[in-house]
C-alpha positions in Angstrom: -50.1 -46.6 40.6 -52.9 -48.8 41.0 -56.4 -47.3 41.3 -57.1 -47.5 45.4 -59.5 -50.8 46.6 -60.9 -49.1 49.3 -64.7 -48.6 49.5 -63.9 -44.7 49.0 -62.5 -45.1 45.9 -64.8 -47.6 44.4 -67.4 -44.9 45.8 -66.1 -42.6 43.5 -65.3 -44.9 40.6 -69.2 -46.2 40.4 -70.3 -43.0 40.7 -68.6 -41.8 37.7 -68.9 -45.0 35.9 -71.9 -44.0 33.4 -70.0 -40.6 32.5 -66.7 -42.3 32.0 -68.5 -45.0 29.8 -70.0 -41.7 27.8 -67.0 -40.4 27.6 -64.9 -43.1 26.4 -67.7 -43.4 23.6 -67.4 -39.9 23.3 -64.0 -39.4 22.9 -61.9 -41.7 19.2 -59.3 -43.5 20.9 -56.4 -41.9 18.6 -58.0 -38.1 18.4 -55.5 -37.1 15.5 -55.6 -33.6 14.2 -57.9 -33.0 11.5 -57.3 -30.5 8.6 -60.3 -28.1 8.1 -60.1 -24.8 5.7 -56.2 -24.5 6.2 -56.2 -24.6 9.7 -55.9 -27.3 11.6 -57.7 -28.6 13.8 -57.4 -30.6 17.6 -59.8 -32.5 19.4 -59.8 -34.8 22.5 -59.4 -34.5 26.2 -55.6 -35.9 26.6 -52.8 -33.6 28.2 -51.4 -32.2 24.9 -49.2 -28.4 24.0 -50.7 -28.2 20.9 -53.9 -25.6 20.6 -56.9 -26.4 19.3 -56.3 -24.1 16.1 -52.8 -24.6 14.5 -52.7 -22.1 11.6 -49.4 -24.1 9.7 -47.9 -26.8 8.2 -48.2 -29.4 10.3 -46.8 -33.6 9.8 -47.4 -36.3 11.7 -47.3 -39.9 12.3 -49.4 -42.8 14.1 -48.4 -45.7 16.4 -49.4 -48.4 13.7 -47.2 -46.8 11.1 -44.4 -46.4 13.6 -44.7 -50.4 14.5 -45.0 -50.5 10.3 -42.6 -48.7 9.0 -39.3 -48.0 11.3 -36.7 -49.5 13.3 -37.6 -47.7 16.5 -35.4 -48.1 19.1 -35.6 -44.8 20.6 -38.4 -42.1 20.6 -36.8 -39.6 18.5 -37.0 -42.3 15.3 -40.2 -41.6 15.0 -39.4 -38.3 13.2 -36.5 -40.1 10.9 -38.8 -39.5 7.4 -40.9 -36.4 8.1 -39.9 -33.3 5.7 -37.3 -31.2 6.5 -36.3 -33.0 9.6 -32.6 -34.6 11.2 -32.4 -35.9 14.8 -28.7 -36.0 15.1 -28.9 -39.8 16.9 -24.9 -41.0 17.2 -26.3 -44.7 18.5 -28.6 -46.0 20.2 -29.8 -44.7 23.5 -27.3 -41.3 22.4 -28.3 -39.3 25.3 -26.5 -36.2 25.0 -25.8 -35.1 21.5 -29.6 -35.8 19.3 -30.2 -32.5 18.6 -33.1 -31.5 16.5 -32.6 -29.9 13.1 -35.4 -28.2 11.2 -36.2 -26.1 7.7 -33.5 -23.2 9.2 -32.1 -24.7 12.2 -29.1 -27.2 11.7 -28.3 -29.8 14.7 -25.7 -27.5 16.8 -29.2 -25.3 17.3 -31.3 -27.1 19.7 -32.9 -24.4 21.0 -34.8 -23.5 18.2 -37.2 -26.4 18.1 -39.4 -27.3 21.3 -40.5 -30.8 21.9 -43.4 -31.7 24.0 -44.5 -35.1 25.7 -48.4 -35.6 27.1 -48.2 -31.5 27.5 -44.8 -31.7 29.4 -41.7 -29.8 28.0 -39.1 -31.8 26.8 -36.4 -29.6 25.4 -33.5 -28.4 27.0 -32.9 -24.8 27.1 -30.5 -24.4 29.7 -28.0 -24.6 26.7 -28.1 -24.7 23.1 -26.0 -27.3 21.4 -25.2 -30.8 21.0 -25.1 -31.3 25.0 -28.4 -29.6 25.2 -30.6 -32.0 23.3 -34.0 -33.1 23.8 -34.8 -35.7 27.1 -35.8 -38.3 24.6 -35.6 -41.0 27.2 -38.3 -40.0 28.8 -40.4 -41.4 26.2 -40.2 -45.0 24.7 -40.9 -46.1 21.3 -43.8 -48.7 23.0 -45.8 -45.9 24.7 -46.5 -43.6 21.6 -49.7 -43.0 20.5 -48.6 -40.7 17.8 -46.5 -37.3 17.0 -47.3 -34.1 15.5 -44.7 -31.6 14.2 -45.7 -27.6 13.7 -43.4 -26.0 11.1 -42.6 -22.7 12.3 -43.4 -20.3 14.9 -47.0 -19.2 13.3 -48.6 -20.1 17.0 -49.1 -17.8 19.4 -49.2 -20.3 22.1 -45.5 -21.6 21.8 -42.6 -18.6 22.5 -39.8 -17.9 20.8 -37.8 -21.7 20.5 -40.7 -23.0 18.3 -39.0 -20.8 15.6 -37.8 -24.0 14.3 -40.3 -26.7 14.8 -42.5 -28.3 17.3 -42.8 -31.7 18.2 -45.9 -33.2 20.2 -45.7 -37.1 21.3 -49.1 -38.0 22.7 -48.4 -41.1 24.8 -50.7 -44.6 25.6 -54.0 -43.8 27.8 -55.6 -47.4 27.6 -59.8 -47.3 27.3 -59.7 -51.2 28.3 -56.9 -53.8 30.2 -53.9 -54.1 28.1 -50.2 -55.5 28.3 -47.4 -55.0 26.1 -43.8 -56.7 26.0 -41.1 -56.1 23.7 -38.1 -57.0 23.2 -35.7 -56.5 20.2 -31.3 -57.1 20.2 -29.0 -54.7 18.0 -25.9 -55.9 15.5 -23.8 -53.3 14.3 -20.5 -54.1 12.7 -18.1 -51.3 12.4 -15.0 -51.2 10.2 -13.1 -47.3 10.3 -9.7 -47.0 10.6 -8.3 -49.3 12.8 -10.9 -50.3 14.6 -12.5 -53.4 14.0 -15.7 -54.7 16.3 -19.2 -55.2 16.0 -21.5 -53.3 18.4 -24.2 -55.0 19.8 -27.8 -53.4 21.9 -30.4 -55.0 24.2 -33.9 -53.4 24.7 -36.6 -54.4 26.1 -39.7 -53.2 27.8 -43.7 -54.3 29.8 -46.7 -52.3 29.2 -49.5 -52.6 31.5 -52.6 -49.9 31.5 -56.5 -50.3 32.1 -59.8 -47.7 32.6 -62.0 -48.9 35.2 -64.9 -46.4 35.8 -63.9 -42.9 35.8 -60.4 -44.0 36.4 -57.9 -44.8 34.2 -53.7 -45.6 34.1 -50.6 -46.6 32.9 -47.2 -47.9 33.3 -44.4 -48.6 31.0 -40.7 -50.0 32.3 -38.2 -50.4 30.3 -34.3 -51.0 29.8 -31.5 -50.1 27.0 -28.1 -51.8 27.4 -26.2 -50.4 24.0 -22.7 -50.0 22.7 -22.1 -47.5 20.6 -19.9 -47.1 18.1 -16.7 -44.7 18.6 -17.6 -41.2 18.9 -13.9 -38.7 19.1 -10.7 -39.9 17.6 -6.7 -38.9 19.3 -5.2 -36.8 15.9 -2.2 -35.4 15.6 -1.0 -32.6 12.8 2.1 -33.4 11.0 3.4 -29.6 12.4 2.4 -30.4 15.8 5.5 -32.8 15.7 9.5 -31.7 15.6 11.8 -33.6 13.4 14.4 -36.3 14.4 16.5 -38.8 12.9 15.3 -42.0 15.4 13.4 -44.7 14.7 9.6 -44.9 15.0 9.1 -45.8 18.7 5.4 -46.8 17.9 3.4 -48.3 14.8 -0.9 -48.8 13.9 -1.5 -44.1 13.2 -3.5 -44.0 10.2 -2.8 -41.4 7.9 -6.2 -39.6 6.6 -7.3 -35.7 6.2 -9.0 -33.4 8.6 -11.9 -31.2 7.6 -10.1 -29.0 5.9 -8.4 -31.9 3.6 -5.0 -31.4 5.6 -3.0 -34.2 6.4 -3.3 -35.7 10.0 -2.8 -38.9 12.0 -5.3 -40.8 13.4 -3.7 -42.6 16.8 -6.9 -44.2 18.5 -10.6 -43.6 19.5 -11.2 -41.6 22.9 -14.7 -41.9 23.9 -16.9 -45.1 23.0 -20.1 -45.6 25.2 -21.3 -48.4 27.1 -25.0 -46.8 28.3 -27.5 -49.1 30.5 -30.5 -47.2 30.7 -33.9 -47.5 33.0 -37.3 -45.8 32.2 -40.3 -45.6 34.3 -43.2 -43.8 33.1 -46.8 -43.7 35.0 -50.0 -41.9 34.6 -52.5 -41.7 36.6 -56.4 -40.0 34.6 -59.7 -38.8 36.5 -62.6 -38.2 34.9 -64.5 -36.0 37.3 -67.2 -35.5 34.7 -67.5 -36.6 30.4 -65.9 -33.1 29.6 -63.3 -32.9 32.3 -60.4 -34.8 33.3 -57.2 -34.4 36.1 -53.9 -36.6 34.4 -50.9 -36.7 36.4 -47.7 -38.2 35.0 -44.4 -39.5 36.2 -41.1 -40.0 34.6 -38.1 -41.7 35.8 -34.9 -41.9 33.8 -31.6 -43.2 34.8 -28.5 -43.6 33.0 -24.9 -45.2 34.0 -23.0 -44.8 31.4 -18.7 -45.6 30.7 -17.0 -43.9 27.7 -13.8 -45.9 26.8 -10.7 -45.1 24.6 -8.7 -47.6 22.2 -5.0 -46.7 21.6 -4.1 -47.6 17.6 -0.2 -47.0 18.4 1.7 -50.5 19.6 5.0 -50.6 21.0 7.8 -52.8 20.0 6.2 -55.2 22.3 3.0 -55.2 20.7 1.4 -53.5 23.7 -0.7 -50.2 23.8 0.9 -46.7 23.9 -1.9 -44.4 25.8 0.4 -41.5 26.8 4.2 -39.8 26.7 6.4 -39.2 24.0 6.4 -41.2 20.7 7.9 -41.0 17.3 6.3 -41.5 14.1 7.5 -41.2 10.5 10.2 -39.6 11.9 8.9 -37.2 13.6 8.2 -36.3 17.8 5.6 -36.1 19.5 4.1 -36.0 23.0 0.5 -37.9 24.0 -1.0 -35.8 27.1 -2.4 -37.7 30.2 -6.2 -37.4 28.8 -5.5 -37.3 25.3 -7.4 -40.9 25.4 -9.6 -39.9 28.2 -11.7 -42.1 30.4 -15.1 -41.4 32.3 -18.2 -42.6 33.9 -21.4 -40.8 33.9 -24.4 -41.8 36.5 -27.8 -39.7 35.9 -31.0 -40.0 37.5 -33.6 -37.3 36.1 -37.2 -37.1 37.4 -40.3 -35.2 35.6 -43.8 -34.6 37.1 -46.9 -33.5 34.9 -50.2 -32.4 36.2 -53.2 -31.0 34.1 -56.9 -30.7 34.2 -58.6 -30.2 31.4 -62.3 -29.5 29.9 -63.2 -30.3 26.7 -67.1 -29.5 26.4 -66.2 -28.2 22.7 -69.2 -25.4 23.6 -69.0 -21.7 24.8 -66.2 -22.0 26.8 -63.3 -25.0 27.4 -59.9 -24.3 30.1 -56.9 -25.9 31.0 -54.7 -25.7 33.9 -51.2 -27.4 33.4 -47.7 -27.6 35.2 -44.4 -29.6 34.8 -41.1 -30.2 36.6 -38.0 -31.6 35.2 -35.4 -32.1 37.7 -32.3 -33.4 37.4 -32.0 -35.6 40.8 -28.4 -36.9 39.6 -26.0 -35.4 36.8 -22.7 -36.8 37.8 -20.0 -37.2 35.3 -16.3 -38.8 36.3 -13.3 -38.5 34.1 -9.9 -39.1 34.9 -6.9 -36.8 34.5 -4.3 -39.5 34.8 -3.2 -41.7 31.6 -4.7 -45.2 30.4 -4.1 -48.2 31.4 -3.7 -46.9 35.0 -7.1 -45.1 35.0 -8.5 -47.7 34.1 -8.3 -48.6 38.1 -8.5 -45.1 39.6 -6.6 -42.2 40.3 -6.5 -38.9 39.9 -9.4 -37.2 38.4 -12.3 -34.7 38.2 -16.0 -34.7 39.2 -18.6 -32.5 37.2 -21.7 -32.3 39.0 -25.0 -30.8 37.8 -27.6 -32.3 40.6 -30.3 -29.6 41.4 -30.6 -28.2 37.6 -33.7 -28.0 36.1 -36.9 -26.6 34.8 -40.4 -25.9 35.3 -43.6 -24.4 33.7 -46.9 -23.6 34.4 -50.0 -22.9 31.8 -53.7 -21.9 31.7 -55.2 -21.5 29.0 -58.9 -20.8 28.0 -60.8 -21.7 24.6 -63.7 -19.1 23.9 -66.2 -19.7 21.0 -68.4 -17.1 20.7 -70.2 -17.8 17.5 -70.3 -15.9 14.2 -67.1 -18.0 13.4 -64.9 -16.9 15.6 -62.9 -19.5 18.2 -60.7 -17.1 20.2 -57.6 -18.7 22.5 -55.6 -17.2 25.3 -53.4 -18.1 28.2 -50.6 -17.7 30.5 -47.4 -19.2 30.5 -44.9 -19.3 33.0 -40.9 -21.3 32.2 -38.5 -21.3 34.7 -35.2 -22.5 34.5 -32.3 -23.4 36.8 -29.0 -24.4 35.6 -25.6 -25.4 38.4 -22.5 -27.0 37.2 -19.8 -27.8 39.6 -16.1 -29.2 38.5 -14.1 -30.0 41.0 -10.6 -32.4 41.6 -10.5 -35.7 43.5 -7.9 -38.1 44.6 -10.2 -40.6 42.7 -12.2 -40.9 40.0 -14.6 -43.7 40.0 -15.2 -43.9 43.3 -13.4 -40.8 45.4 -15.2 -37.4 47.3 -15.0 -34.2 45.4 -12.5 -31.9 46.5 -11.7 -28.7 45.9 -13.4 -27.1 43.1 -11.7 -26.8 39.7 -14.8 -24.1 38.3 -18.2 -23.8 38.2 -21.1 -21.1 36.7 -25.0 -21.3 36.6 -28.1 -18.9 36.8 -31.5 -18.7 36.3 -33.7 -17.3 33.6 -37.5 -16.7 33.0 -40.4 -16.6 30.8 -44.2 -14.8 31.2 -45.6 -15.2 28.4 -48.9 -13.9 27.6 -50.8 -14.6 24.4 -54.0 -14.4 22.0 -55.2 -16.3 18.9 -58.7 -15.5 17.3 -59.7 -17.5 14.3 -62.3 -16.6 12.2 -63.6 -18.1 9.5 -64.8 -14.7 8.1 -66.6 -16.1 4.6 -67.5 -19.8 3.5 -63.9 -20.8 2.2 -61.9 -18.2 3.6 -60.0 -18.3 7.3 -58.3 -16.0 9.2 -56.1 -16.5 12.2 -54.6 -13.3 14.0 -52.3 -13.6 17.6 -50.3 -12.2 19.8 -47.6 -13.1 22.0 -46.3 -11.2 24.7 -43.4 -11.9 26.8 -40.7 -11.0 29.7 -37.9 -12.5 30.6 -35.5 -12.4 33.1 -32.3 -13.9 34.3 -31.2 -13.9 37.4 -28.6 -15.3 40.1 -25.6 -15.5 37.3 -22.4 -16.6 38.1 -18.8 -17.9 36.9 -16.0 -19.5 39.1 -12.6 -20.7 38.6 -11.0 -22.5 41.7 -10.7 -19.2 43.5 -12.8 -16.6 42.5 -16.3 -16.1 41.4 -18.0 -13.3 39.5 -21.5 -12.6 40.0 -23.4 -11.1 36.8 -26.5 -8.3 36.9 -29.8 -9.0 36.7 -31.4 -8.9 33.4 -35.4 -8.5 32.0 -36.4 -7.5 28.6 -40.5 -7.2 26.9 -40.9 -8.9 23.7 -44.1 -8.8 21.5 -44.7 -11.5 19.0 -47.5 -11.1 16.4 -48.8 -13.5 14.2 -51.0 -14.0 11.3 -52.3 -16.6 8.7 -55.0 -17.0 6.2 -56.6 -20.0 4.4 -58.3 -19.9 1.5 -60.5 -23.6 0.2 -59.6 -22.9 -3.6 -61.8 -25.8 -4.4 -62.8 -29.1 -2.9 -59.6 -30.6 -3.7 -57.3 -27.2 -3.3 -56.7 -25.3 -0.2 -54.0 -22.0 -0.3 -52.5 -20.3 2.9 -50.2 -18.0 4.2 -48.3 -17.4 7.6 -46.4 -15.0 9.0 -44.7 -15.0 12.5 -42.1 -13.2 14.5 -40.0 -15.1 17.4 -37.9 -13.9 19.7 -35.5 -16.8 21.0 -33.8 -15.8 24.2 -30.1 -16.8 25.4 -29.8 -19.6 27.4 -28.0 -20.2 31.3 -25.2 -21.5 29.5 -24.5 -19.5 26.9 -24.8 -16.1 29.2 -22.8 -17.6 32.1 -20.8 -20.9 30.9 -17.0 -19.5 30.9 -14.2 -18.7 32.6 -12.4 -16.4 35.2 -8.7 -15.6 34.8 -6.3 -15.2 38.0 -7.3 -11.8 38.5 -11.0 -12.4 38.7 -11.7 -10.7 34.6 -14.4 -13.0 32.9 -13.4 -14.8 29.9 -14.7 -16.9 27.6 -18.7 -15.7 28.4 -20.9 -12.7 27.5 -23.7 -12.3 29.8 -24.7 -9.4 27.9 -26.0 -11.4 24.7 -28.9 -10.3 23.2 -32.3 -12.4 22.0 -32.4 -14.0 18.5 -35.6 -11.9 16.7 -36.4 -13.8 14.0 -39.4 -13.5 11.2 -40.4 -16.3 9.6 -43.3 -17.0 6.5 -44.8 -19.7 4.6 -47.0 -19.8 1.6 -48.5 -23.0 0.9 -50.6 -24.6 -1.7 -52.6 -28.1 -0.9 -53.4 -30.5 -3.0 -56.0 -33.4 -1.4 -56.1 -36.8 -3.4 -57.8 -39.6 -3.7 -56.1 -41.5 -0.9 -53.4 -39.0 0.3 -52.6 -35.4 -0.3 -49.5 -33.2 -2.4 -48.0 -30.1 -1.1 -45.4 -27.6 -1.6 -44.6 -25.0 0.7 -42.4 -22.4 0.1 -40.8 -20.7 3.3 -38.4 -18.0 4.6 -36.4 -17.0 7.5 -34.4 -13.8 8.4 -32.9 -14.0 11.9 -31.2 -11.2 13.6 -28.6 -11.7 16.1 -28.5 -15.5 15.9 -26.5 -16.6 18.3 -23.3 -18.9 17.6 -19.6 -19.4 18.7 -17.2 -17.6 16.9 -14.5 -15.8 16.9 -14.4 -11.8 17.1 -11.6 -10.7 14.8 -12.2 -7.4 16.2 -10.6 -7.1 19.5 -6.9 -8.2 20.3 -6.5 -10.6 21.4 -9.4 -12.4 19.5 -11.7 -13.8 21.6 -14.0 -17.1 20.6 -17.3 -17.5 22.5 -21.0 -17.4 22.0 -21.5 -14.1 20.1 -24.6 -12.7 18.2 -24.4 -13.1 14.4 -26.0 -10.1 12.9 -28.4 -11.6 9.9 -28.7 -14.8 8.4 -31.4 -15.4 5.7 -32.8 -18.4 4.6 -35.8 -19.6 2.1 -36.6 -22.6 0.5 -39.5 -25.0 -0.9 -40.5 -27.8 0.7 -42.7 -30.4 -1.3 -44.5 -33.3 0.3 -46.5 -36.5 -0.8 -48.0 -39.1 1.2 -51.0 -41.4 0.0 -52.2 -44.8 0.9 -53.0 -48.0 -1.7 -50.8 -46.4 -4.5 -51.1 -48.2 -7.9 -52.0 -51.2 -6.2 -53.9 -51.8 -2.2 -52.0 -52.1 0.3 -48.7 -50.3 -1.5 -47.9 -46.6 0.7 -46.0 -44.1 -0.2 -44.6 -41.0 1.6 -42.0 -38.8 0.2 -40.4 -35.3 0.7 -38.1 -33.1 -1.1 -36.2 -29.9 0.5 -34.2 -26.8 -1.3 -33.0 -24.7 1.6 -30.0 -21.4 0.8 -29.4 -20.3 4.3 -26.5 -17.4 4.4 -25.2 -15.4 6.5 -25.8 -11.9 5.3 -24.6 -9.5 7.9 -21.4 -10.6 10.7 -19.0 -7.5 11.5 -17.6 -9.6 14.6 -16.4 -12.4 12.1 -16.3 -11.1 8.2 -14.8 -14.3 6.9 -18.9 -15.9 7.5 -20.7 -13.3 5.7 -22.0 -14.4 1.7 -21.3 -18.1 3.6 -23.9 -20.9 4.1 -25.2 -21.4 7.5 -23.6 -24.2 9.5 -25.6 -28.1 8.9 -28.0 -26.4 6.8 -27.6 -28.4 3.7 -29.3 -27.5 -0.1 -30.9 -30.2 -0.4 -33.0 -32.9 1.6 -35.0 -35.7 0.7 -37.0 -38.6 2.0 -39.0 -41.7 0.6 -40.9 -44.4 2.5 -42.6 -47.5 0.4 -44.9 -50.1 2.9 -46.5 -52.9 1.0 -49.0 -54.5 2.8 -49.4 -58.2 1.5 -51.7 -59.7 4.1 -53.2 -58.1 7.4 -49.9 -60.0 9.1 -46.9 -59.2 6.7 -45.9 -55.7 5.8 -41.9 -55.0 4.1 -41.1 -51.3 4.0 -38.1 -49.7 2.1 -37.5 -46.2 3.5 -34.5 -43.8 2.0 -33.2 -40.6 3.5 -30.5 -38.6 1.5 -28.9 -34.8 2.7 -26.6 -32.9 0.9 -23.3 -30.8 1.6 -22.6 -29.0 4.0 -20.9 -27.2 6.7 -20.6 -27.1 10.2 -18.1 -23.8 10.7 -19.1 -20.1 10.2 -16.5 -19.7 7.4 -17.1 -22.5 5.7 -13.7 -23.6 5.8 -14.7 -27.2 6.4 -15.2 -28.9 3.1 -14.0 -32.7 3.4 -17.3 -33.5 5.1 -15.9 -36.9 5.2 -13.4 -37.0 8.1 -13.7 -36.5 12.1 -15.3 -33.3 13.1 -16.6 -33.1 9.4 -20.6 -33.3 8.2 -21.4 -34.6 5.2 -23.5 -35.5 2.7 -25.6 -38.8 3.0 -27.8 -41.3 1.4 -29.1 -44.4 3.6 -31.4 -47.1 3.0 -33.4 -48.8 5.4 -35.8 -52.1 4.8 -37.9 -53.3 7.8 -40.3 -56.7 7.4 -43.0 -57.4 10.1 -45.0 -60.3 10.5 -48.3 -61.2 13.4 -48.0 -64.6 14.0 -51.1 -64.4 16.0 -53.5 -61.4 17.8 -50.9 -61.3 20.1 -47.5 -62.5 18.5 -45.6 -60.3 16.2 -41.7 -60.5 15.1 -40.2 -57.7 13.1 -36.4 -57.8 11.3 -34.8 -54.7 9.9 -31.4 -53.3 8.7 -30.2 -49.4 8.9 -28.5 -48.1 6.4 -28.5 -51.1 4.3 -26.1 -49.5 2.1 -23.7 -49.5 4.4 -23.1 -45.3 4.0 -20.5 -44.3 6.0 -21.3 -40.4 6.9 -20.5 -38.1 9.6 -22.0 -35.3 11.3 -18.8 -34.1 13.6 -18.6 -37.5 15.0 -19.3 -41.0 13.1 -22.3 -42.2 12.1 -23.9 -46.1 12.8 -22.8 -48.1 9.8 -25.1 -51.2 8.5 -27.0 -52.3 11.6 -28.9 -55.6 12.2 -32.3 -55.3 14.0 -34.9 -57.9 15.3 -37.7 -57.4 17.3 -40.2 -59.6 19.1 -43.5 -57.9 20.6 -46.5 -59.6 22.9 -49.9 -57.3 23.0 -53.0 -58.1 25.0 
């Protein structure tokens, strides 16, 4: 990605050299969003998803703050201590379950937030749930310049998926030659049930960049080699066995209780991942003038992972038992061929982004941006025969998602006609394609696909026109009015079994989402503001079409006629400017109709369990956030947040037992705190903590035991990080995540105490 050394390129670079230097002087190295009169103003010519005027709560963190305070091994770690946020990251390099949770959206609702990097969509709107997490792997911690989070759907520049929050990553773009290298090691001693093991990880990255005349470029290469703790477990309820007088044939089963406090047996672990991930990010920018820049971004992410089981059961000879009949505590059970499952996954995803943006700050500015995210290779291979034989091959299945992906296009304009107005408007298009085919294979490790088992796929597309006017109609008052008009289409939907395919009719709909905000600068130190907005979250391809077809060609387990979620969200905020920081109190509320959840429809016989519309969910809460530097003494920085939320299912005709119950994965209380002390310019120490209260995973709240496999528990964890700069180039860091070794769950077990060490070089 280095600039061409041809005479033509040199001539172009020379011709624009003076303009580029003017641009460099005009643009701050870290153009952070700036608060003005209750709205946040974004400047700069970098690619970003952010509009220039943001009428909502925004929180952010810089690269320097991340390096000093967070043991960041993945891009999502940057969000770790921001108010009301949780990323369900199960282990270092978690690539398929790290869902973002926000104020009124739990970790099962991946489609209710939006994640961007350099203006490129990373959120995966092919589905909604744990396996459709944002593609965090397309950003590494070492390339992050800053991260900003917008709370709520109050900007017309974003679609209904922004109902929870918008996360915007800005990555590095050099102003001079720079080189960076980072090496880190992690060590997690893990003790749970009969698992007594250590799980380690090694990460390395190298990046180079430069600015030469009108050209600037940046390349980042990284690798992550990580072992995660076990994620799933093989269990049996006593009622699944039959009483016998026979002597126990195996030992090692661990007695416990499930998430409903029923007694059960834990027989072993079913999935423990070893993942190796390679990442390439290349960026090239060219300044046509001091105010017009073109940027191209290429991302390549490759992942090879192995999921392996470990049986706790041992026979009389001391050998592990993975399948067949067993006798435990006077009851006979049968272990299936795939209870202890083995799998390999091979993924290669490509990302392209191209933008052309003006930044005159005059009467008119504009931007054109396009992106493509492509599942170039996406293959899961799993055995259908039992371990240990399966470790050497044998019959299995292959799930191929190659060709899946999405593309986006946006044309934006900013008009500053004077009289206190800033008008933003634009056209946006987002298109999604999902293709998933499961086939049998004679050899799950290397075999070719044979007969089809099942398949599903389809396309969705959203086109939008939006306009938003920020009007300063009085010296201390500012209003924001916006409207977003969307057309949604679903086409080419199909669901298949081994022999039959059901095609689904095309669908379309038109939706309007108004937005409004009002801010008052009551005093030089106090700002009051109110925001309200409507969001329409469209059904995803997976929610519409992932299901089954029975033997007579009738569709089962999915509903292609799902209605979109429709939410009205509002917030009232009072913010106090302090001498070295700020204090904010926000009251928020959301009413969502036709929320999309998997549930059992008890109104039909036989009952049907699939994704369905839930009548109405109401959420209200309070969020308190404080942040300041040099608190009490120079060098001591402190950030903290406290969130109270009441989120209740108010109407659900298909599953009445859920009415009056709490929305899944939304705890009543959440809190974060970060205290960082800079002893000198070289040495800093940070102590951070997070708390989350009790929560449920089921709509009817019948899972009160959070401290169990498949449960969702409360937690309190503390983290520690120390950084030391040896000299201008070299720095080291050591840290501990989950210092108090709290054992907590979100369906899967979270990591236990993890030690980290890091060595960095910066030129």
